[in-house]
C-alpha positions in Angstrom: -35.1 31.3 57.0 -37.2 29.3 54.6 -39.8 31.6 53.0 -42.2 28.7 52.9 -42.2 28.6 56.8 -44.0 31.9 56.7 -46.5 30.9 54.0 -50.1 31.2 55.2 -51.0 27.7 54.1 -48.5 26.3 56.7 -50.5 24.7 59.5 -49.2 25.6 63.0 -48.4 22.5 65.2 -47.2 22.7 68.8 -44.8 19.9 67.9 -41.9 21.6 65.8 -41.1 18.2 64.2 -44.3 18.5 62.1 -44.3 20.6 59.0 -47.5 20.8 57.0 -48.8 23.0 54.2 -52.5 22.5 53.2 -54.4 24.4 50.5 -57.4 26.5 51.6 -60.8 24.9 51.1 -61.6 25.1 47.4 -64.6 27.2 46.3 -64.3 26.1 42.7 -63.2 22.8 41.1 -60.2 24.6 39.6 -58.7 25.9 42.8 -55.3 24.4 43.8 -55.3 21.4 46.0 -52.3 20.2 48.0 -51.4 18.7 51.3 -47.6 18.5 51.9 -46.3 16.9 55.1 -42.7 16.6 56.2 -41.7 15.2 59.6 -38.2 16.0 61.0 -36.5 14.3 63.9 -33.0 14.0 65.5 -31.2 10.9 66.5 -28.1 10.5 68.7 -24.9 11.8 67.1 -23.0 8.8 68.3 -25.4 6.5 66.4 -25.1 8.6 63.2 -21.3 8.6 63.4 -21.1 4.9 64.0 -23.3 4.2 60.9 -21.2 6.5 58.8 -18.1 4.6 59.8 -19.9 1.3 59.0 -20.7 2.6 55.5 -17.1 3.6 55.0 -15.9 0.2 56.2 -18.2 -1.6 53.9 -17.3 0.4 50.8 -20.8 1.3 49.7 -22.4 4.6 48.7 -19.9 6.2 46.5 -20.5 6.8 42.7 -18.7 4.5 40.3 -16.9 7.3 38.5 -15.5 8.6 41.8 -14.5 5.1 42.7 -12.6 4.7 39.5 -10.7 8.1 40.1 -9.8 7.1 43.6 -8.9 3.5 42.6 -11.1 2.0 45.2 -13.9 -0.6 45.2 -16.6 1.8 46.1 -19.7 1.5 44.0 -23.1 3.1 44.3 -25.0 -0.2 44.1 -28.1 1.4 45.7 -30.5 -0.8 43.8 -28.7 -4.1 44.7 -29.0 -4.3 48.4 -30.9 -3.2 51.6 -28.8 -1.7 54.3 -31.4 -2.9 56.8 -30.4 -6.4 56.0 -27.1 -5.9 57.7 -26.7 -7.8 60.8 -25.5 -4.8 62.9 -26.8 -3.4 66.1 -26.6 0.2 65.0 -28.5 -0.5 61.9 -31.2 -2.3 64.0 -31.3 0.7 66.3 -31.7 3.0 63.4 -34.6 1.0 62.0 -36.3 1.1 65.4 -35.8 5.0 65.6 -37.3 5.4 62.2 -40.3 3.3 63.1 -40.8 5.5 66.2 -40.6 8.7 64.1 -43.0 7.2 61.6 -45.4 6.3 64.5 -45.3 9.9 65.9 -45.8 11.3 62.3 -48.9 9.3 61.9 -50.3 10.3 65.2 -49.8 13.9 64.5 -51.7 13.4 61.3 -54.4 11.7 63.2 -53.8 8.6 61.1 -53.4 5.0 62.1 -49.8 3.9 62.1 -49.2 0.6 60.4 -47.9 -2.1 62.8 -44.3 -3.4 62.2 -45.4 -6.5 60.5 -47.4 -4.4 57.9 -44.7 -2.0 57.0 -41.6 -2.6 54.9 -38.3 -0.6 54.6 -35.4 -0.6 52.1 -32.5 1.7 52.6 -29.1 2.5 50.9 -26.1 4.6 51.6 -25.2 7.7 49.7 -21.7 9.3 49.9 -21.2 12.6 48.0 -17.6 13.7 47.5 -16.4 17.2 46.4 -18.8 18.8 43.9 -21.0 15.7 43.7 -24.8 16.4 43.9 -28.1 14.7 43.7 -30.3 16.1 40.9 -34.0 16.8 41.5 -35.9 13.5 41.8 -38.7 11.7 43.6 -38.8 8.1 44.8 -42.3 7.1 43.6 -45.2 8.5 41.7 -48.0 6.0 41.5 -51.2 4.9 43.3 -49.3 2.9 45.9 -46.9 5.7 46.8 -46.2 5.9 50.5 -43.2 7.5 52.5 -39.5 8.0 52.0 -36.8 9.5 54.2 -33.3 10.7 54.6 -30.9 10.2 57.5 -28.0 12.6 57.6 -24.7 11.1 58.9 -22.6 14.3 58.5 -22.6 17.8 59.8 -20.9 19.8 57.1 -23.3 22.5 56.2 -25.3 21.0 53.3 -29.0 20.9 52.9 -31.6 18.7 51.2 -34.0 20.9 49.3 -37.7 20.0 48.7 -39.8 21.3 45.8 -43.4 21.9 46.7 -45.9 21.8 43.8 -47.7 25.1 43.3 -45.7 26.8 46.0 -42.0 26.5 45.3 -42.1 28.2 42.0 -43.0 31.5 43.8 -41.6 30.8 47.3 -38.5 28.9 46.6 -37.3 25.5 47.8 -37.8 24.3 51.3 -34.3 23.7 52.6 -33.6 21.2 55.4 -30.2 21.3 57.0 -28.3 18.0 56.9 -27.2 17.8 60.6 -25.5 14.8 62.2 -28.3 12.4 63.1 -31.2 14.4 61.5 -33.9 12.6 59.6 -36.8 13.7 57.4 -39.9 11.7 56.5 -41.8 12.8 53.5 -44.3 11.5 50.8 -42.3 9.5 48.2 -43.7 11.7 45.4 -42.2 14.9 46.8 -39.3 16.1 44.7 -36.0 17.0 46.3 -32.3 17.5 45.5 -28.9 18.0 47.1 -26.8 20.7 45.5 -23.1 20.2 44.9 -21.1 19.3 47.9 -18.5 22.1 47.9 -17.3 21.5 51.5 -14.2 19.4 50.6 -15.5 16.7 52.9 -17.5 13.5 52.4 -21.2 13.8 52.8 -22.7 10.6 54.3 -26.4 9.8 54.4 -28.9 7.0 54.1 -32.0 7.2 51.9 -34.9 4.8 52.4 -38.4 4.0 51.3 -41.4 2.6 53.3 -43.9 0.3 51.6 -47.3 -1.0 52.5 -48.9 -4.3 51.5 -50.6 -2.5 48.7 -47.3 -2.3 46.8 -46.5 -6.0 47.3 -50.0 -7.1 46.3 -49.6 -5.1 43.1 -46.3 -6.7 42.3 -47.7 -10.2 43.1 -50.5 -9.6 40.6 -48.3 -8.0 38.0 -44.9 -9.7 38.6 -42.3 -9.0 35.9 -39.1 -10.9 36.8 -36.8 -8.5 34.8 -38.3 -5.3 36.2 -35.6 -3.4 38.0 -38.1 -1.3 40.0 -40.0 -4.4 41.2 -36.8 -6.3 42.0 -35.5 -3.3 44.1 -38.7 -3.2 46.1 -38.6 -6.9 46.7 -35.3 -6.3 48.7 -37.4 -4.6 51.3 -37.8 -6.0 54.8 -40.5 -5.9 57.4 -39.7 -3.8 60.4 -40.8 -6.8 62.5 -38.0 -8.9 60.9 -35.2 -6.4 61.6 
């Protein structure tokens, strides 16, 4: 059991897919202020397994040092492609599922979901071999930050752990099981990690970021041609074009 699930700041929702922790109304300007939202969903096992096979067949997602040791062509070229550019029906179905999850997430927050022609996505494969991990990181931390997500394509007992500002120091990480076909949507600034994969099996997943027109307007007005961050974002694709 996650200790954070019993914290009094967690808001009860009738829909178990919605997880939200909101600070109490502040009575002083120095009181803590946070609103942490994570949406979880589950897609068909068959879809997740097909996409894991597709990633394996296309030799993407594995780190370069592991690739060298295994004498394969695998590379973690996560910043050089967008998996949602692939002309594959399973990838298209995954994109449609993600948008439906996003739509439901926004509705639960009583916010207006962006239409498909106003929302961009970029995704990449991640394959963790024995003892590989993902250190604590976030995907974005700026004024145009929006949403990110993770789709699990394995069911080998690992978790993705989220670090909540103010709360996690005292109540530990919020651990989300990586089950076949499970997905999480979370604010891109939310820090998370994957501890070493000690299962002896490959851990397959897809990470992705969602962007709004604010990000592309900023890049247009502040274009730096050799900026890796900007060039990575420019690989994104509108949901309406997938």
